[in-house]
C-alpha positions, 0 to 999 in steps of 0.5 A: 079896268077898275078905277086906279085910285081905288084902294086895294088890299092884299096879304103877302108872305116875305122871308125875313133876312133871318130866314123866317116867314112874315105875313104882311098886310098891305093896302095901297092906292094910286094917287092921281095928279092934277090932270087925273092921271095916275101918279104916285103909289102909296102903300101902307103895310104892317106885319100881321104874323103874330096876329095870324099865329094868335088867331090860329092858336085861338082856333085850335084852342076853341076846337080842342075845347069843343072836342072836350065838351062834346066827348066828356061823360059829364053833362055840360050846361051853360045858363044865362043870367036869367036861367035859360040854357045856352049850351047843352052837350051830348052827355046832357042829352043822354042824361036828361033825354032832351036834344040840344035844340030842344033844351037851348033857350029853355029855363032851368025849371024844366029840369026840376020837379014842381016841388023844387021850383021855389028852391031853384028860384032861391038858389038862382038869387044866390048865384046872381049875388055871386055869393059862391065865387069859387063855385059849388057842388050840390046834389038834387033830384032832377027830371028826365024828359019822360018825367022820371026823377033822376038823382044828379050831382052838380058842379057849378060856377058863376060866369062873370063878365069883365066888370065882375057881373054874373052873366051866367052859370057853367055847370057840369052834371052827372047822373 
């Protein structure tokens, strides 16, 4: 058998006197007496019902959001603060011809014709300065994987961290 003094942890369900169920997390260990023999048992417990419900609600929300992103006819692209692709949905694959694995990590420049590269750099500085806090709508000529030009309409918004710093851009795009 394992050392009786080793702490153990478990989760247990209990019915509250009002009839609803609680999930209790308990951690306990056996205290040894002066001779090293098992003596008292110490158990610390806490009600984790609300935390478990919140976690489950968060998982359901994330799953639903993932479903929306996967099923929308709009390209959903997320860029980091350096302009690299972090998210690329199936509609973006269809619009631009690049697979998700091919697009992730690439700089946004691969979507822009050579003659628009300077404008992209200038636009990116506007984004980083967060001069458009309510987002923006734009139209531009972009490139498909095969090099063909594509007229796109973009709906974009800066992504901010808790300190208000721009950490990226969320964009929706349509052909």
